[in-house]
C-alpha positions as CSV (number, residue, x, y, z in Angstrom):
1,M,-138.4,25.9,11.2
2,R,-135.7,24.3,13.4
3,K,-132.6,26.2,14.3
4,R,-129.2,24.7,12.4
5,P,-126.5,24.8,15.3
6,R,-123.9,27.0,15.2
7,T,-120.6,25.5,15.3
8,G,-118.4,28.2,15.3
9,K,-115.7,26.1,13.5
10,R,-113.4,27.6,11.4
11,H,-112.5,26.5,8.4
12,V,-109.2,26.0,6.2
13,L,-109.0,26.8,2.8
14,R,-108.2,23.6,0.8
15,W,-106.3,26.0,-1.5
16,V,-103.9,27.1,0.8
17,A,-102.6,23.5,1.8
18,V,-102.2,22.5,-1.8
19,A,-100.2,26.1,-2.5
20,A,-98.4,25.3,0.5
21,V,-97.0,21.8,-0.9
22,I,-96.3,23.5,-4.1
23,I,-94.4,26.4,-2.9
24,V,-92.6,24.2,-0.1
25,G,-91.6,22.5,-2.8
26,A,-90.2,24.9,-5.4
27,G,-88.0,26.1,-2.6
28,T,-85.8,23.6,-2.5
29,L,-84.5,24.4,-5.8
30,T,-83.2,27.9,-4.7
31,A,-82.4,27.8,-1.0
32,Y,-81.7,24.2,0.1
33,L,-80.1,24.9,3.5
34,K,-83.1,27.6,5.0
35,Y,-85.5,24.9,3.2
36,R,-84.3,22.1,5.5
37,A,-84.7,24.0,8.4
38,V,-88.3,24.7,7.4
39,Y,-88.7,21.2,6.2
40,D,-87.9,19.8,9.6
41,S,-90.4,21.9,11.4
42,I,-93.3,20.3,9.2
43,T,-95.5,17.9,12.0
44,R,-94.4,14.5,10.0
45,V,-96.9,11.3,11.2
46,T,-95.8,7.3,10.4
47,V,-98.6,5.8,8.4
48,P,-98.2,1.9,8.6
49,G,-99.1,0.5,5.7
50,Q,-101.0,-2.5,7.4
51,A,-103.1,0.5,9.2
52,L,-104.6,1.0,6.3
53,G,-106.3,-2.3,5.3
54,H,-107.1,-3.6,1.7
55,R,-106.1,-0.7,-0.7
56,P,-107.4,0.4,-3.4
57,P,-105.2,-0.9,-6.7
58,V,-102.6,1.7,-8.5
59,Y,-104.1,2.3,-11.5
60,S,-101.6,5.2,-12.7
61,T,-97.8,5.1,-11.6
62,S,-97.2,8.3,-13.2
63,S,-100.3,10.0,-11.2
64,M,-100.9,11.6,-7.7
65,N,-103.5,12.0,-5.5
66,I,-103.1,13.6,-2.1
67,L,-105.3,13.6,0.9
68,V,-106.0,17.5,1.9
69,Y,-107.3,18.1,5.1
70,G,-108.1,21.9,6.8
71,S,-107.6,21.1,10.8
72,D,-110.0,23.1,13.2
73,S,-108.1,22.8,16.2
74,R,-106.9,25.4,18.6
75,A,-104.1,23.8,20.0
76,G,-101.2,25.9,19.9
77,L,-103.2,29.6,19.8
78,T,-102.9,31.7,22.6
79,R,-105.8,33.8,23.9
80,H,-105.8,36.8,21.6
81,E,-105.0,34.5,18.9
82,Q,-108.2,33.2,19.7
83,Y,-110.1,36.7,19.7
84,I,-108.8,37.7,16.7
85,L,-109.4,34.7,14.9
86,R,-112.3,34.4,16.3
87,T,-112.1,30.5,17.1
88,G,-113.3,30.6,20.1
89,D,-111.7,27.7,22.5
90,D,-112.7,24.5,21.6
91,Q,-110.3,21.8,21.5
92,T,-111.9,19.5,19.1
93,D,-110.0,18.5,15.9
94,N,-112.5,18.6,13.0
95,T,-111.7,18.2,9.8
96,D,-114.3,20.8,8.3
97,T,-112.4,20.5,4.8
98,I,-111.3,17.3,3.2
99,M,-110.3,17.0,-0.6
100,I,-108.9,14.8,-2.7
101,V,-106.2,16.8,-5.1
102,H,-105.4,14.3,-8.4
103,I,-102.2,15.4,-10.4
104,S,-102.9,14.0,-13.7
105,P,-99.9,12.2,-15.5
106,G,-97.3,14.2,-17.4
107,R,-98.9,17.0,-15.2
108,H,-101.1,18.4,-17.3
109,G,-103.9,19.2,-15.2
110,V,-105.0,19.2,-11.3
111,T,-108.3,18.4,-10.0
112,A,-109.3,19.2,-6.8
113,M,-112.6,17.3,-5.4
114,S,-114.1,18.4,-2.1
115,I,-115.8,15.8,-0.1
116,P,-118.3,17.4,2.2
117,R,-117.8,17.5,6.0
118,D,-121.3,16.3,6.4
119,T,-121.1,13.1,4.8
120,M,-121.8,10.2,6.5
121,V,-119.7,7.4,5.6
122,P,-119.5,3.3,7.3
123,V,-117.2,2.8,10.4
124,Y,-113.8,1.4,9.5
125,E,-111.3,0.2,12.0
126,C,-108.9,2.9,13.4
127,D,-106.1,2.0,15.6
128,S,-106.2,4.2,18.7
129,G,-102.8,6.3,19.2
130,P,-101.9,9.1,21.6
131,G,-104.8,11.5,21.8
132,Y,-107.1,8.9,19.7
133,T,-109.7,6.5,21.1
134,G,-109.5,4.8,18.0
135,Q,-113.1,2.7,16.7
136,Q,-114.1,-1.0,15.8
137,A,-115.0,-1.6,12.6
138,D,-118.8,-1.8,11.9
139,P,-120.3,-2.0,8.5
140,N,-123.7,-1.3,9.3
141,S,-123.4,2.1,11.1
142,E,-122.2,5.1,9.5
143,V,-120.2,8.4,11.1
144,M,-119.7,12.0,9.5
145,I,-116.8,11.8,8.1
146,N,-115.6,15.5,9.3
147,S,-115.1,13.7,12.9
148,L,-112.5,11.2,12.0
149,L,-109.3,13.1,12.6
150,Q,-110.4,13.3,16.0
151,I,-111.3,9.5,16.5
152,G,-108.0,8.2,15.1
153,G,-105.9,10.8,13.8
154,P,-104.7,11.2,10.0
155,T,-104.4,7.8,9.6
156,C,-107.7,7.0,10.0
157,L,-109.0,9.9,8.1
158,W,-106.4,8.3,4.9
159,K,-108.4,4.8,5.4
160,T,-111.7,6.0,5.0
161,V,-111.1,8.0,2.1
162,E,-109.4,5.4,-0.1
163,Q,-112.2,2.8,1.1
164,V,-114.9,4.9,0.4
165,T,-113.7,6.2,-2.8
166,G,-111.4,3.4,-4.1
167,I,-108.9,6.2,-5.0
168,R,-105.4,5.4,-4.3
169,I,-103.9,8.1,-1.6
170,D,-100.1,8.9,-2.6
171,H,-99.6,11.3,0.6
172,F,-101.7,13.6,2.9
173,I,-101.3,17.2,3.9
174,G,-103.2,18.8,6.8
175,I,-102.9,22.6,7.9
176,G,-103.8,24.8,10.7
177,M,-106.2,28.0,11.0
178,L,-103.2,30.0,12.1
179,G,-100.7,28.9,9.3
180,F,-103.8,29.7,6.5
181,V,-104.0,33.1,7.6
182,K,-100.2,33.8,8.1
183,V,-99.6,32.1,4.4
184,V,-102.9,34.1,2.5
185,N,-101.4,37.0,3.9
186,D,-97.6,36.2,2.6
187,L,-99.7,35.7,-0.7
188,G,-100.8,39.2,-0.7
189,G,-104.7,38.6,0.2
190,V,-107.5,37.4,-2.4
191,N,-110.2,38.4,-4.1
192,V,-113.7,37.7,-3.4
193,C,-117.1,38.8,-4.8
194,V,-120.2,39.1,-2.8
195,P,-123.8,40.5,-4.4
196,Y,-124.8,42.0,-1.3
197,T,-123.4,43.2,1.8
198,V,-122.7,40.6,4.7
199,D,-122.2,41.5,7.9
200,D,-122.1,38.0,9.8
201,P,-121.7,38.0,13.8
202,V,-120.6,34.0,14.0
203,S,-118.0,34.3,11.4
204,G,-116.8,38.4,12.0
205,L,-116.9,38.5,8.3
206,D,-118.2,42.1,7.4
207,L,-118.0,43.2,3.2
208,K,-119.8,45.5,1.1
209,A,-121.4,43.8,-1.8
210,G,-119.0,43.6,-4.9
211,E,-115.6,42.7,-5.5
212,Q,-113.5,43.1,-2.5
213,H,-109.4,42.1,-2.0
214,I,-109.0,41.1,1.8
215,N,-106.3,39.6,4.0
216,G,-105.9,36.5,5.7
217,I,-107.7,37.3,9.0
218,E,-111.1,37.8,6.6
219,A,-110.0,35.1,4.2
220,L,-110.7,32.7,7.5
221,A,-114.1,34.6,8.1
222,F,-115.3,34.0,4.5
223,W,-114.3,30.3,4.2
224,R,-116.0,29.2,7.2
225,T,-119.4,31.4,6.8
226,R,-122.0,29.2,6.5
227,E,-125.2,29.6,8.9
228,D,-126.7,33.2,8.1
229,I,-125.8,32.7,4.3
230,G,-128.3,31.5,1.5
231,T,-129.3,28.1,2.4
232,G,-126.6,28.1,5.4
233,S,-125.3,24.3,4.3
234,D,-121.7,23.3,3.7
235,L,-122.7,22.5,0.1
236,E,-123.2,26.3,-0.3
237,R,-119.9,27.4,1.6
238,I,-117.9,24.8,-0.2
239,Q,-119.1,26.3,-3.5
240,R,-118.4,30.2,-2.4
241,D,-114.8,28.5,-1.3
242,Q,-114.3,27.1,-5.0
243,F,-114.5,30.6,-6.4
244,M,-112.1,32.2,-3.9
245,S,-110.3,29.0,-4.6
246,A,-109.9,29.8,-8.6
247,Q,-108.8,33.4,-8.0
248,V,-106.3,32.3,-5.9
249,V,-105.0,30.1,-8.2
250,K,-105.3,32.4,-11.0
251,G,-103.2,35.0,-8.8
252,V,-100.2,32.5,-8.1
253,L,-99.9,31.1,-11.8
254,S,-99.7,34.9,-12.9
255,S,-97.4,36.3,-10.0
256,G,-94.2,34.4,-10.7
257,L,-94.3,33.5,-7.2
258,L,-93.3,29.8,-7.8
259,S,-90.0,31.4,-9.1
260,N,-89.0,33.8,-6.7
261,P,-87.2,32.6,-3.7
262,I,-87.2,35.6,-2.1
263,E,-91.2,35.9,-1.7
264,L,-91.0,31.7,-1.5
265,L,-88.8,31.7,1.5
266,S,-91.2,34.1,3.4
267,V,-94.0,31.5,2.5
268,I,-92.9,28.4,3.3
269,T,-91.7,29.4,6.8
270,D,-95.6,30.4,7.5
271,A,-96.9,27.2,5.9
272,A,-94.4,24.5,7.2
273,A,-95.0,25.8,11.3
274,S,-98.3,24.8,10.8
275,M,-98.6,22.0,8.2
276,T,-99.1,18.3,9.1
277,T,-97.8,15.3,6.4
278,D,-97.4,11.6,6.4
279,S,-93.6,10.6,6.7
280,G,-93.3,8.9,3.4
281,L,-94.0,12.7,1.5
282,T,-90.0,13.0,0.7
283,V,-88.0,16.6,-0.9
284,S,-88.3,14.7,-4.3
285,D,-92.0,14.1,-4.1
286,L,-92.7,18.1,-3.2
287,V,-90.0,19.0,-6.1
288,E,-92.2,16.6,-8.1
289,I,-95.6,18.6,-6.9
290,A,-94.0,22.3,-7.6
291,E,-93.2,21.3,-10.9
292,S,-96.2,19.7,-11.6
293,F,-97.6,23.6,-11.5
294,H,-95.3,25.4,-13.2
295,D,-96.7,25.4,-16.4
296,L,-100.3,25.2,-15.7
297,S,-102.9,27.4,-17.2
298,S,-106.1,28.3,-15.2
299,E,-108.1,26.8,-17.2
300,D,-105.9,23.7,-16.6
301,V,-107.1,23.4,-12.9
302,Q,-110.5,22.6,-11.8
303,F,-112.7,22.4,-8.7
304,I,-115.4,19.9,-8.1
305,T,-117.8,18.4,-5.2
306,A,-118.0,14.8,-4.8
307,P,-122.1,13.9,-5.7
308,N,-123.8,13.7,-2.8
309,E,-127.6,13.5,-1.9
310,P,-129.6,14.2,1.6
311,W,-128.6,11.0,3.8
312,T,-131.9,8.9,4.1
313,Q,-131.8,9.3,8.1
314,N,-131.2,13.0,8.4
315,P,-131.8,15.3,5.7
316,D,-129.3,18.0,7.6
317,R,-126.6,15.5,6.7
318,V,-125.3,13.7,2.9
319,Q,-124.7,10.7,1.3
320,L,-122.5,10.1,-1.5
321,E,-125.0,9.7,-4.6
322,Q,-124.8,6.6,-6.6
323,P,-123.8,5.7,-9.2
324,Q,-122.8,9.3,-9.8
325,A,-119.9,9.3,-7.1
326,D,-118.5,6.1,-8.2
327,Q,-118.3,7.3,-11.9
328,V,-116.6,10.3,-10.8
329,F,-114.3,8.5,-8.5
330,S,-113.4,6.1,-11.0
331,A,-112.6,9.0,-13.5
332,I,-109.8,10.3,-11.1
333,A,-108.6,7.0,-10.2
334,H,-108.0,6.2,-13.7
335,D,-107.6,9.3,-14.7
336,V,-108.5,8.8,-18.4
337,T,-110.6,5.7,-19.5
338,L,-111.2,2.2,-17.2
339,P,-108.9,-0.4,-18.7
340,K,-110.2,-2.4,-21.5
341,I,-112.0,-5.7,-21.1
342,S,-110.5,-8.9,-22.5
343,S,-112.5,-12.2,-22.7
344,T,-112.6,-15.3,-24.3
345,P,-115.3,-15.3,-27.5
346,A,-118.4,-16.5,-27.3
347,P,-119.6,-19.5,-28.9
348,S,-122.1,-19.6,-31.7
349,S,-124.6,-22.0,-30.7
350,G,-125.3,-20.7,-26.9
351,G,-124.8,-17.2,-24.9
352,A,-122.6,-18.2,-22.2
353,Q,-118.8,-17.6,-22.0
354,V,-116.5,-20.8,-22.7
355,L,-115.3,-22.0,-19.5
356,T,-111.5,-22.9,-20.0
357,T,-110.5,-24.4,-17.1
358,S,-111.9,-26.7,-14.2
359,P,-113.3,-24.8,-10.9
360,S,-110.3,-26.5,-8.7
361,K,-107.6,-24.6,-10.7
362,V,-109.2,-20.9,-10.1
363,K,-107.7,-19.5,-6.7
364,V,-110.4,-16.9,-5.9
365,E,-110.3,-14.3,-3.2
366,V,-113.6,-13.1,-2.3
367,L,-114.1,-10.0,-1.1
368,N,-117.1,-7.7,0.5
369,G,-117.9,-4.5,-1.2
370,S,-121.1,-4.0,-0.4
371,G,-121.2,-3.7,3.2
372,V,-123.6,-6.4,4.0
373,S,-122.5,-8.7,6.5
374,G,-121.6,-12.0,6.2
375,I,-121.6,-11.5,2.1
376,A,-118.2,-12.5,1.0
377,D,-118.3,-15.8,3.7
378,Q,-121.5,-17.1,2.0
379,A,-119.9,-16.6,-1.9
380,A,-117.0,-17.9,-0.7
381,A,-118.4,-21.4,1.3
382,G,-120.9,-21.4,-2.2
383,L,-117.9,-21.7,-4.5
384,A,-115.4,-24.3,-2.8
385,S,-118.6,-26.3,-2.6
386,R,-118.6,-26.1,-6.2
387,G,-114.9,-26.9,-6.3
388,F,-113.2,-23.5,-6.4
389,D,-109.8,-23.1,-4.6
390,V,-110.7,-19.7,-2.6
391,T,-107.5,-18.9,-0.7
392,G,-109.3,-16.5,1.6
393,T,-112.5,-13.9,2.5
394,G,-112.3,-10.1,3.3
395,D,-113.3,-6.7,2.8
396,A,-112.7,-4.9,-0.3
397,A,-111.1,-1.2,-0.9
398,S,-114.9,0.4,-0.6
399,F,-118.1,-0.7,0.7
400,A,-119.3,1.2,-2.3
401,Y,-119.7,-1.8,-5.0
402,T,-123.5,-1.9,-6.8
403,N,-122.1,-4.5,-9.5
404,S,-119.8,-7.2,-9.2
405,V,-116.2,-7.0,-10.5
406,I,-113.6,-9.9,-11.1
407,E,-110.3,-8.2,-10.7
408,Y,-107.0,-10.3,-12.3
409,S,-103.7,-9.6,-13.0
410,S,-103.1,-10.3,-17.1
411,S,-104.7,-12.1,-19.7
412,A,-102.8,-15.3,-18.8
413,D,-105.3,-15.4,-16.0
414,L,-108.7,-15.0,-18.5
415,A,-109.5,-18.8,-18.4
416,E,-109.7,-18.5,-14.6
417,V,-111.7,-15.0,-14.9
418,N,-114.3,-16.8,-17.6
419,T,-114.5,-20.1,-15.5
420,L,-115.7,-18.1,-12.6
421,K,-118.0,-15.5,-14.4
422,K,-120.1,-18.6,-15.0
423,E,-121.3,-19.0,-11.3
424,L,-122.3,-14.6,-11.3
425,S,-124.7,-12.8,-13.0
426,G,-123.8,-9.2,-14.0
427,V,-120.3,-9.5,-13.0
428,T,-117.5,-7.6,-15.0
429,G,-113.7,-8.5,-15.5
430,L,-111.2,-5.7,-14.4
431,Q,-107.5,-6.0,-15.4
432,D,-105.1,-4.8,-12.6
433,A,-101.6,-5.5,-13.2
434,S,-100.7,-4.5,-9.3
435,L,-102.7,-8.0,-8.3
436,K,-100.8,-11.2,-7.8
437,P,-100.7,-13.4,-10.7
438,G,-102.6,-16.8,-10.3
439,T,-105.5,-15.3,-8.1
440,V,-108.6,-13.5,-8.9
441,E,-110.4,-11.3,-6.5
442,L,-113.9,-11.3,-6.6
443,I,-115.3,-8.5,-5.6
444,L,-119.1,-8.5,-4.6
445,G,-121.7,-5.8,-4.8
446,S,-124.7,-4.8,-3.7
447,D,-126.5,-6.7,-6.6
448,F,-125.1,-9.9,-5.6
449,T,-128.0,-12.3,-4.4
450,G,-126.4,-15.4,-4.5
451,L,-124.4,-18.1,-6.9
452,N,-126.3,-18.7,-10.0
453,P,-128.1,-22.2,-10.0
454,K,-126.2,-25.3,-10.3
455,T,-125.9,-26.6,-13.6
456,S,-125.4,-30.3,-14.4
457,S,-121.3,-29.5,-15.1
458,T,-119.7,-27.5,-13.0
459,A,-116.8,-27.5,-15.0
460,A,-115.4,-28.5,-18.8
461,Q,-112.2,-29.8,-20.0
462,P,-109.7,-26.8,-21.7
463,S,-110.3,-26.6,-25.1
464,P,-106.5,-27.3,-26.8
465,S,-107.6,-24.4,-29.1
466,A,-108.9,-22.2,-26.1
467,S,-106.3,-19.6,-25.3
468,P,-107.0,-16.3,-23.7
469,S,-107.9,-14.0,-26.1
470,A,-107.0,-10.3,-25.9
471,S,-109.5,-9.1,-28.1
472,P,-111.2,-6.0,-26.4
473,S,-114.7,-5.9,-25.4
474,A,-116.5,-2.6,-24.8
475,S,-114.7,-0.6,-22.4
476,L,-116.1,0.1,-19.0
477,S,-117.4,3.9,-19.0
478,T,-116.1,6.3,-16.9
479,G,-119.6,8.6,-16.8
480,P,-119.2,12.0,-16.5
481,S,-116.0,11.9,-18.4
482,S,-115.2,8.7,-20.8
483,S,-112.4,10.3,-22.6
484,S,-110.6,12.7,-19.8
485,V,-110.6,13.8,-16.2
486,T,-110.0,17.1,-17.1
487,G,-113.8,17.3,-18.3
488,L,-115.2,16.7,-14.6
489,A,-115.7,20.2,-14.1
490,Q,-118.0,20.9,-16.5
491,S,-120.1,17.9,-16.2
492,T,-120.6,18.1,-12.6
493,G,-121.7,21.5,-11.7
494,G,-117.8,22.3,-10.7
495,I,-115.6,25.4,-12.1
496,T,-111.7,25.7,-13.5
497,A,-109.6,28.6,-12.1
498,A,-110.6,30.3,-14.9
499,A,-114.3,31.3,-13.5
500,S,-114.5,34.8,-12.7
501,C,-115.6,35.7,-9.2
502,A,-118.7,37.6,-10.1
503,S,-120.4,34.4,-11.4
504,D,-120.7,33.2,-7.8
505,S,-124.0,34.9,-7.1
506,S,-125.9,31.4,-7.0
507,A,-123.3,30.5,-3.9
508,F,-125.3,33.1,-1.7
509,A,-129.2,32.3,-2.9
510,G,-131.4,31.1,-0.7
511,P,-133.7,32.3,2.4
512,L,-131.1,33.7,4.8
513,S,-129.8,36.0,2.3
514,P,-131.5,39.2,1.6
């Protein structure tokens, strides 16, 4: 049997980055001058909008999506700190902890979705910069997602996560290993449960069976332990870490930490020194995030993992499992349900939809949502030959589309939508108020094989009585939870922060365990 490579990577608690943001924000309310100095110690990265490419739409202006990652960089660690933390001196900057933290509108819930480090994703264009080689777009190739920080910095990771998930990211936060250790100690440690004695020489984790209270260095070792437990997989490591995260959230929510300025200042100082954010993350954003957690219970915070399956080219890597992954991403992006689809009624004498305008009056941008090379140009040429006003082509926000979608700004564009629908099979309409009125977007999914056969008449005169109808048809399903994003933990095998650490025994099961 081929041995799994021992990478020696140190992983960073995803909850620590989240807690750090909460704590930094709350600190501004009680000690502004001290906070100002600490806030200035945070490393900031300017992320130009054009570097993110064609971005996903904003479905909810009252929710917030934060990309959180843990950096494995040893930069800045002394030889003594490397020894104590058992990190080694590897200078690569990988992100073995990646997650999207979604704060629901009304601040009634928080969803933390982990993206496995071994996930293979398309190669998108990422600019080079100081310390970054960058990469050229190649939709026919894939790269492991945890290498993107080293390739193109936080901007490359941000862009790829948006493209793959279709979730609009508002800000990013990264935190380093030393900051993680100090913050755990500031929080008073954390409880973990292990079903048997663990003595891992790679990570340095040495725990007796049962529930244990551990400090920052032990928590770092627990977080990165993978090769010698259970199946040795990163997926089980994520599962164990989510149980530990649940214990921390319960402790923070019940301790009154968020309203204790003295304790907050200590945690703020240690968190900020190892934190990296986008330059657009403002003081008011941090305050808003802090306020989001004040009235939550442990049941309101859920931890899930993006649906995945073994990569077809290498079972030691994973790929997103479809359509389950898109359903979860959509539930998070829309938070509650997908918008209703409005369309004109079908005529009683036939099954086809009524054309309400001529193709020449339809301005359409054609986007590649499948990653198949040349697909957008092919469809654009076909539509142009049929009289449509094609305004441009390009890549969609994600290459994960299965079905084709026509996105439009408002009901005023439904005549154009219905005319375009006539040319394709299996396409659905989706209203997005952030789009430019008067132009529709055709996003081609992997099911697209070509335009429908050309009919004898490619246009129809608008009917005087045919005004756009606002009567809704069936809503699109969000998959696991069609009524609320808060049900994702139950429907995807995740947990809430109310989970007991004693219930995590399955996360330790496998041939490498006693």
